[in-house]
N, C-alpha and C positions, 0 to 999 in steps of 0.2 A: 286646479285640478277641481275636477265635475264633481258636484254633490252626486249621492246616489239615493237622496231622498225621496219618498213615494211624495203626490203631489198631497196626498191626504195626511192627519198626524196619526201618529204611528205609536204603541205601547214599545219600552225598553226595558229588558231584563240584564240584570246582571247577577252571578251568582257568588255571594263574598263566602269564600272557602275556609270556614273556620273548621280547622281539622277534622272532629269525627262530628261537629253539627253544632248547634246554635245551642241546644239543651246540655246544659252540664254534666251529665248523666249520660250522654251519649254512648262513650266509651264503654261504658257497661253493661250495655245490651248484648245477648250471646252471640250476634253476628256481625259486634263490629271488630274492628281491628287496631286491640287496645293501643300497638305502638305506629299508629296512623301517624300521625304528627309530624315524624322524623321520615316519613316512608316516600320519597319521590312517587313512586307509581301510583300510590292513593293519589295525589294532585293531579297526575296524568290520566288516570282515570275520570275525575270529577269534571278536568277539562274535556275531554272529549264526550264524555254524557252531554256537557253543557252546549257543546257545538252542534250535536245530534239534533240537538231540540230550537238550533239558531240564534242563541241568546246574544247579545251585544258583546259581555266580555267574563272574564273571571276576573277578580277582586278578592288580593291578600291584604287583609290586615295585619300590624304588624306592633310591636313595642319592643323597647330596647335593655329591657329586664324581664324578669319574672315578676308581674305587678299583681297577677289572680292567685290565687287558692290552688296552688299546684298539688298538693297532697289530695285534691278532690277535685280536679278537671284537669283535662289535658289544653294545651295553650297553641298559639302559632310559633313554633318553633325557629322553621329555617327562614335564614335570612331572603326575602319576597322578589326582589329581582334575579338574582342566581336562581332560584326557583322559576319564575318565568321564563325564561333563558330556557330551560328545560324544554318545557311545555311549549315553547315557541317550536320545538324541533317534533313537538309529538302533535302538531294543530296545524290546522293552514288558514282559518278563516277568523277565529274566536279574536275577542281584544284580550291584550294582557294588562291590566291595572295593578300597580302595585304600589302599598302605604310607603311613603319616605318622609321622615320628620326635618325639619327645617331648625329644631331647635339644636340639635347635636350633630349637624354635617357642614358641610363646608359647599359652595353653590357649587364652583367647576367639577370638582368630584360627582356632584349628582345630573347636572347637566351633560357630560360626558356617558355615566352610566345608563341614564335613560336613553340617551342618541342610540347610544351603542344596542340596545334592546330593540330599537323600534327599526334599526338596520337588520338585526337579527331575526324580525318576525316578520319583515319587509310592509312594515307602517302597521303596527298591531299596538301601540304600546301608551301607556298614561302611567300619569303620575297623581298618585293622591297625595294634597300637600297637606299635612299635619302639624301640630305644633305638638308637642310634650311638654305633659304636665305631671307626670307621674312621681313623687320624689323617688323612685328607686332606680330610674332610669335615670335623674340627675345627680345619682351616686355613682353611676358606672362611667361617668363622664365629669369626673373629679369636683363635682360642686354638693356643697349638703343640702338644697333647697331648689326645688324647681324656679327657672325662669321667672318671672313675673307676668302674670296674664297679659296685658298692655306690650310690656315690652317684647313678649312672643310673637306676638302678632305684627309688631311694628318689624321683626325680624322677619319674619317668613314672608311679610309683602315686599321688601327690600331683594329676600333670597330670591322670590319665582323673579322679580325686575330682573336680575342679573341672569338667571337661567335661561330666562327668554332672550335676552342678549345675546347670551353665548350659542343659542339655538341659531341665531341668525347672524351669527357671527359671518358667513360664508352666504355670501351673496347670490344671487341664479346668475346661474352661467360660470359660478367660480372654478367648479372642476372642470377640464378639458381632455384630458387622456387622450390626446393630439399625439400619433406616433410620429405623422410626418412633420409637424414641425416641432417636435420634442418636448412640447409644452404641457406638462404633465396638470399643474392649475394655473390660477391668474392671482399671483400674488395682490392686485389692486382690487381683486373684490371678496379678498380674506383680511377681514380687518379686524385690528384690538377692540374691546370694548373700554377701557381704560374706565372702568366703575371704578369711584370714591363715593362711599357711601356713609352713613352711620356705622353700619356692622360689618361691612364688606369692600375690602379692596381687590379688585380681579381685572386684570390686565385683557387676557385673553389673546387670539381668538379661539372656538373650539378648535380639536385634533380632527373633527370631521364633517363633514356638508351635513345639509338638513335628509332626512328620508325621503319616502315617497308620498306620506302624508303632511310634509311641511314641520311640526313636529309634535311629538306626543301631547293624546288631548291631555287638559290642566281639568285634575278632579280637585274636590275638598268636601270637607266634613263636617264643619263648624256651623253650633246652632246658636253662639253668642251674640253679641252685638258686633264684636272686633273679627267672629268668625265669619259672619256673612257679610262686614265689608271686603274682607278679603277673597269670599268668594266672586262678589258683584265685581270685582277688578278684575280678577282671572281668572276662576271656572268656568268650563264647558259643559260641565255635569256637577250637580250635589248631589251627596249621601245626605240624607235627613232622616231627621227623628220625630214622626208625631204621631202620637196615640188614635186623633181624631181629623176627620174631614175637615170639619171650620178650620182648626188646626193649622194643618196642612196648607189650604188653600191661602190660608193669612201668611205662612211661611214662603211660598210659590211668589204669591203677591208682593211682599216687602222686597225677596230678593229682586225679582225683576223691575223694582222704583230704583232698589241700588244702583241695578246694572245701566239701568238707563241713566243715571246722574254720569257713567264713565262711556257716555257714547253707543253703549252697546242695545242690540236691539233686543224685542221681547221674547224673539225664540234666544238669544245668546246661551242662556243657562237652562241645561232640564233637571229636573230635582226628580231625584231616585228617592222615595221612599223605605228605609228599611221596614222588613216585613219577615218576620216567620212563621212558617208553614207548619200544619202538624194533619197528615190527609189520611184518610181512613176511605175504603168503601163503602162506610155507611157512616152517618153520623156518630154513629154508637160507637161504633170501630177507632174514629178517630179522639173519641173524649176516652175510649180505653187507654191508646196508645199514649196521649197525654198522658192520662193520670198513673201508666207504668212509669214512665220517665223522670215523673216530678216523686213520687216516692222511691226513686233510687239517689237522686237529691238528697245529701245530709243537709239538713236545717241550718246548723252552725253556720255551711258555707253560704246559704242566700240570706241568713240575718245579716253577716258577715258584708257583702256583697251592698245589699241597701244600706247598710250604715255608711260606707265608705261612699257609695253613690250620693248618699244626702248629705255627706260631711258630717255626721253626728257620731256622738259617742256609740257605740256598739250596745253599753246598757240603757240606753236613752230609747232603744226599738222593744217596743209593747207588741208581742205579736197579733193579741186580739183587742188592740186599741185601734181606731184611727191614726193615721200618720199627722202628724203637727203640721197646721197651716200657716204657720207663720216663719220657716225655716227661713234663715238667712242665706244667699247664694255664698257656696263656698269663692274663696277669693282667689284660689290656684289649681282649684279642681274641674271636672267635664263637668262645662255651664251646660253643654246640649241633655246629658241624660239627667242632669239634675232638674229640669226644667220639663223633662218628658216625664218622670216619676212624678212628680210633684205636681203636676197637673192631673195627671191620672186621679191621682188620690183624691186631690181636691173633686175633680170631676163626680167622682162615685163615692166618696165617704169611707172609701176602703179602709180595711185595718190592713198592716202591715203581712200578715200571713197571704188574706186575700191578695194585696200589692204583688207577694212573689208570685202565688200561682197566676195571677195574671200575665206577668212575664214571664213565665216558664221556667224560672228560678234563673234568669237572666238578669238584664236590665236596661230600661229605655226603650226598645222597641216592641212593634206593637206584635201581637202576635194572634195568628188567627188559626182555627181549629175546625177542621167539616172536610165534606166530599170533594172532591173535584171538581163538581159542578157549583157548591156552594164558595170553594176559594175563587175558583175564575167570575162570581157574581160580584164577590168584592172588590177583585183588581178591576173588572172592567167599572165597575161604581164612582172607584177611587179615579181613573184615567179621565172618564166622560164627561165627569164632573172637576174635573182638571184641578183635582187636589193633587196630583202626580201627574209627570210624564211616564213612569215605571216605576220598579222596583230595585232594589239592592236585594236580593233574595237572602233567607238563613233558615235554611231547611233546618228541624228539629235535630235531624241525623244524616251521617253523609259515609257514603252515597246512596241510602235507602231512601231520605228525604226528596232528594234531587231526581231521583230515578222517577219516583213519585209523581214530581211536578211535570216532569218531562214529556212522561207515558201517558198522564192523567189529565192533567189543566193545560200544556201547550194547545193540544190539540182543539178544545174547548176554543180557548182563544181566537187560533186561528177559524174556526168554522164561526165567530163573533166578527171578524174582520179588522182584528184589532193590533194581530201581531202577524209576522212576516210567515211567510211559507218556507220561504230560503234566504239566505244572504244573497244583496243584492250589488254589493261590493267585495274587497276585500279589505280595506283598512279598517280601524276604529274607528276613524270618523265618517267614513262611508255607513257605517251602523248608525252612528248615532244623530245622521244628517247632516253632520257639519263640511263647511267646506273649508278649502287651504286656509291658516292663522294669515 
């Protein structure tokens, strides 16, 4: 399958469809649809706006429990692969990436589900491989506590191996569909995988052949050492969380070095940094928008979320004192957001109150506030200094923040020659410049 990648390096953009938007208070704005998280039409609109902007993909995060403070903010409620199957019917070119955890699923089910989504969408599917650390999800699957961090990632690595083997259990030419001979398929080219491992025993083969893009694109989002190793081994794109250019460049370099140990080339893994945008016609208007959103977030929500990210007791957070610099990495917490949040606190000496504002009441991802030109300047700088290959965008509000980006920022990026004017291919691999697996 030929690659449609341009000769020069090109920026990649995904939209993380976080229900009403990244900022926890987005659902409270007068123009917001309060039940958007349950409404398929809301997500169809987002996907169509992103496709109008020629984004690489839409992305759906997911958890297997209500792990956030649902009394204060909306959550991702719909099952992502089912939702993306619906979006596939309402879009033509944009990629469709869903998060599915390896901690509480089985490889055969997930291989079949994503292979089906890839056929439904004519080669636009991607799987974001995650492990699940929150206790609430563990309790929904008969466990008192989450699986240990190292065991989660060992299970995930084997899980991904099995899924990839199943995707290729139909060899080229296995499907015949020959009416004259009466042969529908060649059984000699449809082989069991006969996997016997530490975590899984899977015979195979899968029930359907590969799609036109070979198999779904593999994405990963871990920042811990185990997460990076999983990404280096399997991922073709990585969603990262970095607060500074130096931090992101170091992460990207480390990931490429790890990938090289598996015989993968320097461009095998694209790094897409998480980025929240708050856009206004003027800088003053953008900050007014930020302040309006921040004023609508209950302080209790932000403090509790910060304490959870850092793995410390709620009462230890003193709003007008700097965050402690000697915090221990939570054994089974989310290492990525812990490291990013603590790094920001160390870099600036911020108080808890200042840190909450820096992260727009969320946690872990970089937030930039400004005009379309200022947003474009920031994105171009990160891209040209090779701090990132692109961005996993999390607009402050949805759909408004996405529309502001597509109509205001995308034209500037195109004028500067770093983002496509239109799609050149029609599979997710072609958007990412990836060849056949």
